[in-house]
C-alpha positions, -999 to +999 in steps of 0.1 A: -648-037-608-611-033-602-591-034-570-575+000-570-549-009-544-534-033-569-528-007-595-493+007-597-506+041-607-528+043-576-499+032-554-476+058-568-503+085-565-509+075-529-472+078-522-471+112-539-500+123-517-482+112-485-451+132-496-471+163-504-488+161-470-454+160-453-441+189-474-471+209-465-461+207-428-431+228-436-450+256-455-458+289-439-488+287-416-504+317-434-508+293-464-530+269-445-562+280-462-544+288-495-516+269-511-515+241-484-552+234-488-549+234-526-519+211-526-535+186-503-567+186-522-552+182-557-527+155-546-553+135-528-577+139-557-554+118-579-557+085-560-592+093-549-604+095-585-585+064-596-602+046-567-636+059-576-632+050-612-623+014-602-656+012-584-675+020-616-690-006-639-677+004-672-646+015-690-661+048-701-668+057-665-633+045-654-618+067-682-637+097-670-623+094-635-588+088-648-591+120-669-601+139-637-571+124-619-548+135-647-562+171-644-555+170-606-519+160-614-515+190-637-530+212-610-506+199-584-477+204-608-485+241-610-489+244-572-455+229-568-441+255-593-457+282-572-443+268-540-409+266-555-410+302-569-422+315-536-392+298-520-415+276-498-398+244-511-364+237-524-356+230-560-348+194-551-381+188-534-399+205-563-381+183-588-388+151-569-425+158-565-430+173-599-412+143-616-435+119-597-466+139-607-455+139-644-448+101-642-482+095-627-499+116-654-481+096-681-492+063-664-528+076-663-526+085-700-514+050-709-542+035-688-568+056-705-554+046-739-556+009-729-593+013-720-604+028-752-575+026-777-575+064-779-572+094-756 
């Protein structure tokens, strides 16, 4: 069992989630059950799945949850593109959050590779 709070990838994904939640406060209220809900869910799914994987007893189980976290990162990346293209967020905010999501996905990929020697 691993301590997820010690993992840099978890720390970065938690930081990303906090930033996404703050950005969601600025989005149009009519998006509360749409894009806002989706962005909060996908961003929080990243550190949640990393944490859940750390609580599992085997590397294959950890790998499975990391792959889910990576998928949530991709999902968030699209939602950020949508928010940018709808002019809900600035290009600067989009770039900051998107770059962080991509960095986290790369870290997850490396972590998965370290667990199995393959992806």
